[in-house]
N, C-alpha and C positions, 0 to 999 in steps of 0.2 A: 504493500500500500504506500510506503514511503516514496518509492519510485514513481508511482502513478500520480501522487499529489505533487511531487516536484515537477514532473513533466507538464501537467495541466497548468500549474502556476507559472511555469516558465513561458508557456505559450501566451498566457495573459500578459505577462511582463514584457514579452518581446514584441507583440503586435497590438496595434490599436485598431486594426481592421484585418479581416482575413486575407491572406496572400492568394488564396484560390477561392474567389467568390463565385462559386458555381450556382449557389442558391441565394437569391437576394430578396425574394418576396416575403412579406410578413407571415402569411399563413403557412407556406411551405417550411419556413424557418422554425416557426413554433411547433409544427408537426414533428420536425426532426429533433427539437428540444425534448418533446414528449417521448420519442423513440429512444433517444440517448439516455433519458432518465429511467425509463421503465424496463428496458431489455435487461440490464444488469440485475434488476430486482427479480425478474422471471428466472434468470440463470441461478440466482441465489436460492430461489424456491426449489429448483430442480436439484441443486447440490444438497440442500437440506433434506429433501425427500430420500435421496439415495443414501446419504450418510445414516440417517435414522433407521432406514430399512436394513442396511447392512449390519449395523450394531445390534438390531433386534434379532436378525437371523443368525448371526455368528457371535453371540456374547462370549464364547470361549476364545475367540481370536479378535479382540478389539482393534488390533493393528490394521486390519483391512478397512474398517470404518475410518480410522485416523488417516490412512493413506488417501482415501477418497476425499476426506475433508480438506486436506492440505493441497491435493491436486485441484480440487474444486475452487479453492481460494485463488490459486494461480490463474485459472480460467476466468474467474470473476474479476480479478484485478486487470487482466488483459482486456476484457470487454469494457470495463470502466474507462481505462486509458484510451483505447482506440476510438470508442464512440464519442467521448467528450473532446478529445483532441480533434477528431474529424469535424465535430460540430463547430469548434472554434476556428478551424483552418479553412473550412469550405463554405460556410454560410455567413450571412450578414448579422449573426447574433451579437458580435462585439459592437457593431455599429448601432444596432437597434437599442441596446441597453443605454447607449449614450444619448439616444433621442428621447428617452423617457423624461418628461418634464422635471426640471430641477436637477436630476441626477447628473447630466452631462456637465454641469457647471461646478461640481465638487470633486476634489481629489479623492482617490481611493474607492469611492462608492461605485463607479461604473465597473471597476475590476471585481469588486466583491459581488455585485449583482450578476456579472458574467459567470462567476463560479457557482451561482445559486443552484442550477440544475445538477451539477456534479455533486455538491454537498447533499442535496436532497436524495439523489440516487444512492450515495454511500450510506446515508442513515437508514433508508428503507431497506437496502440490502442487508445491513447488519440486523435490523429488526427481524427479517425473515430467517437469517442464519442463526439467530440466538439459540433455538433448540439444539442444533448440532453442536454449537460451541459448549453449551451446558453439558451435553452428553459426553463430549470429549474430556471436559474438565472433571466430570464425575469419575471417569476412569482414572485420571491422575490422582484424584482424592483417595482412591483405594490404596495407592502407594503411601499416602500420608498415614492412613490407618494401619497398614502393615508395618510401618516403621515406628508406630507409637508416638507420632509427633502431633502437635496441635492441629486441629481441624476446624475449618470455617465453612459455613454454608456457601454454596456456589452463588455468585452474585446474581442479583435480579436483572431483568431486562434493562431497566433504567440505569443501574450501575454499570452494566456491560456497555451500553451505548456511551455513557459518560467517559468511561475508561478509554474506549477506542477513540472517541473524539479527541480527548486530551493527548493521547499517546501516539496516534497514527495520523491525525489531521492537524490539530492545533500545534503539535510539535514542529511541523513544517510551516503551517500557515501563519503562525504568530510572527516569526522573524521575516518571512517573505512579504507579509502585509506591510511591514515597515519599509521594505525595499519598494513595494508597489506605491506606497504613499510618497516616498522620496522621488520615484520616477515621475509621478503626476506633478509634484511641485517643481521639479527640474524642468519639465516640459512647459509649465506655465511661465517660468522666468528665463527660458532658454534664449529667446531673442535678445533680451537685455544682457545676458551673460556673454553672448557672442559679440554684441556691440561693444561691450566693455573690454573684452580680452582679444578680440580679433581671431579667436580660435573657433573654427567651425564645429569641433567635436567636444567643446567644453562641457556640454550637457552629459555626454557619455562618460567623460572623465569624472565629473562630480558624482554621477550615479555609481561608478565603480568604487569611489571612496566611501559612499554611503553603504554599499554592500559589504565592504571590508569592516566598516565600523559596526554594522549589525552582526556580522560573524563574531566579532570580538565580544560584544555585550550580550549575545544571545543566551549564554548559560544562565545569566542572572534573570532573564525573562523566563526561560524554560523551567527553572527550578520551581517557579510558581505555577506555570502551566501544568506541570506534573506536581502531584501533591508530595512534598518532601518535608523532612524535618532533620535536625541535627542528630547524628548517631549518639545515643546517650553515653555518658561516661561509664566505664567499666573495663573489664579485662580485654574484651575484643577490641574496643576502641584504642586502648593503650597499645596492644600488640600491632594493630594496623598503623598507628603513628610511629611505632618503632621501625616497622618495615619501610615507611615513607622516608625516615631518616637514613636507613641503610641503603635504600634504592636511590636516594637523593631525588625523591619525587616531591615536587612542590605543588600544593593545591590549597584552595581556600578553605575547604571543609570536606568531611565525609558525611554523606546524608543518607537517611533512610528514605527509600522510595516507596510510598504507600500504594499498594495495589489491591487492598482488600484481601491479602493472603492468597491471591490467585496466580501471581507471576513470580517465578524463581529466576531472577536475572540480576545483572549488574551493568553499569554503564559508566563511562567517563565523558565529560564534555568540557570544552574550554580550550582556547588557543593559547592564552597566556595564564601564568600561574595565579595571579590575583583573582582571576575569574574562572578558575578551573574547579570542578566538583567531581568527586567520585560518589556514585550512587549504588546502594545495595538495597534490593527490595525487602519488604517486611517478610515475605514468604521465604526468601533465602535465609534470613536470620533465624526464622522459626524451624526450618527443615534441615539445614545443613550444619554439621559440626564446624567448630572454629577453624580446623585445619583446611577444610574444603573451601570455607569462605576466604581464607588467606590465599588459596590457590586462585580463586576467581578474582580476588583483588589484585593478585599479581598479573593476571591476564590483562585486566584493565590498565594497570600500571605500565604494562608492555606497550600498549597503544600510545601512551605518552612518551615513554623513554625511547621508543623506536620512531617517534615523530610521525606516526600515521596520520594524525589530524592535520598536520601541516601539509603532508603530501596529498591528502584528499582535497585540501583547499587549493593547492597548486593544480591538481587535476581539474577542479571546477574552473580555476582561472584560465586554463587552456581553452575551455569551451567559450569563455567570454572573449578571449583573443580571437578565436576562429570566427565567431559571429561578428566581431567588430571589423575584422579584415574583409570578410565577405560583404558586409553592409557598405563599406567604403568602395569596394570594387564593383558592386552591383549598381552604383549610381549611374543613371543614364541608360540602363538597359531597357529594352522593350518589355512589355508585360509578359509575353511568351517566354522570353529569355530569362526574365526574373523568376518565373514559376519553375523553370527547369533547374536553375541554380539553387533556388530555395529548397527544391525537392532533394537535390544532392546533399545540401547542407543538413537538412532534416534527417536524411538517412545516415549521414556520418554521426550526427549527435545520438541517434538511436543506438547505433552500433557501439559508439564510445561508452555510453552509459549502461546500455542493456547487456553488453557482452564484456567489454574491456574492463569497466569498473568492477563488475562482479569478479572477474578473474584476478584482478589486483587485490580486491578486498579479501578474497579467500586466502591469498598468500600472506596478507597482513595478519589475518586472524591466526594462522598457523604460527607466524612469528611471535605473536602475542602469547600463544599457548606455550611456546618454548620459554618465553620470559616468565610465564606463570610457574613453570617447573623450577626455574632458577630462583624464583622468589621463595618457593617452599624450601629449597636448599638453604637459603639465607635465614629462614625462620627458625632453624634449629630442629627440623624434622629428623627423628632418629632414623638412621639408615639400616635396613633389615635385609637387603638383597645384594647379590654380587653387583658391584657398582664401580664404574670407571672413575668416579670422583673420590669416594671414600675407601675403596679397596683396589687401588691401581695395581697392586701386586698380583691380584687374581686375573687381571687382564693385561699382561705385560706387552702384548702385541700392539696395543693402541698407542698412537702418538701423543706426546704431551701437548698441553695447550688449554685454553679457556673454553673449548667447544664441548667439553664433557658435561653430561647431564647425569644427575643422580637417578638411578633406576627406581628407588623407592619413591622419590618425589614424582617421577613420571607416572608411576603406578597410582599414587594417590590423586594426582591431577586427573588422570584418565577416569578414575572412579567418580570424581567430582563432576566431570563432564557428563558421564552416563546418568548420574542421579539428576542433574539439571534437566536432561532430556525427558526422563520418565516423569519427573514432578511437574513438567509443563505439558504433559500429554502428547509428547512428540515421540515418533519412532526414532531410535538412534541411527537408523539407516537413512533417514530423510535429510535431504540437503536443500539449500535455498539459494537465492540469487547471490547473497553476500557471504554465506557460510557453507563450508563443506559439511558433510554429515558428521555427527558426533562420533560415530564408530570410526570413520577414517581419521579424524583428528586424534582420537585416543590411541589408535594403532600407530600413528605417526610419531607421537612423542615417545612412546615406548620403543619404537624402532630406533629413533635418534639417540635414545639413552644407551642403546647397545652399540651404536656406530657413530662416534664423534666425527669421523670423516664425512659422513652424510650430513651431520649437523652443520659442519663448516661449509659444505657445498650448498646446502639450503640457504644459509645466511648470506652467502656470496651471491646467490641468484636473486634474493630479495633486494640486496644492495644494488644490483644491476637494474632491477625494476625501478627503484627510487632514482637512480642516476638518470635513467631514461626519462622519467617524469620531469625531473629538474631541467634536463637538457632541452626537452621539447618546450617546457614553460619559458625558459630563457630565450630560445629562438623565436617563439611566437610573440613573447612579450616585446622583444626588440623590434620585430617586424611591425607590431601594432603601434609602437612609438613612432616609427617612420611613416606608417600609413596615416596616422593622425597628426603628424608633424607637431608633436607635443613640445619640441624645443622652442616653438614660437611663443609659448607662455613665458619664457625667460626674457624675451626681448624688452618688455616694459621694465623689468628689474635691472637690466644691463644698460639701458639707455639713460 
């Protein structure tokens, strides 16, 4: 859902009118709005029917129902994205919302109104899917009972909708609405800024600065969009703070992420240390022992220490540079040529985010897993298995160096990953756009603990990926500077 929300919002941010206006009439456009809104709801009803049916017919093998549910979600997300992106790109919907009395004169409101059908479709689809989600979570709750851990009732439909809105829509929508507001304000003052600076692309430059500013302050906004509170004082907090000092991890605070006891997860957000937070859900605190929480904490610390957030921002910046270069180069093109070039650009963006970003993200996740294992080594975990770190005499054939992983730490980390999957109602074999399957990740860290040479090779390959991102960002950033002739902004200062 994150990808769908990002892409739909990006279309609204990029275009004030559809680049392919194949349908311009009022009633045909409204008819397509209805189709784009209701078709995903119908698909959600079909998914719900099959999931409930499979769980009822095969209660002894709930994994089948879970698999249908997760595959159905992928199809639902694809339909939401394709239909609403198609609506925005091929009809006069963006123009019509600006013609509503009063609306067109205000910043932000036209963009929000243009997103209305998408948001309604998402909410209705979740309402229809709630029985399936409830059934899948009840399966996960059986694991809670088996482990003798605290158990909460599955959330109500209203709680389910509110949680999803906060964590899957507002999580993206809140910061991007600030960028959308900035865009509308910039467009309003753009002529005056151009006259004052003589720089044709000053509006795009200012909008880029606004986007960077929003990215920096977003964690402070999102900690309130998500329901969070400070992790209470106690042995766990003390141990996590000790780990922060040992790892040289700087963050503003460690927070409890309130999910009503339904989500076993953790996250880190923040580009700069004064606005960086590590979040651990209430269910994780209730269901996992402290060692496994330390493992998950180490994984999130790995995203910071291995600079994954920075490289994700550079990856996003590459998209901005490509769009800027194309927009400069497309000036003066005939409409037919413009549509062809825009199609090529859109295809590149889909491939970049839909394929390449997922490929990179999965490698970053595995690198963070390795860091999580190293964190357990630092935490004082007793070593109980033949180990390249603590028992090098048992494995004399291995080369010396800092690539060795503790086998016990790798085993405990793998157990933690497996428990997280089961407690979230996920099949360990299931994979997603951004994450490899829990099973493959567990097997990998255990394999790397036995083979430091493979660990070194993996780290080197990820380093090459990062170098590639940085090199492409540098080349395209320099190209963008020349295309926009940004050095002209320095002339008033030098004269």
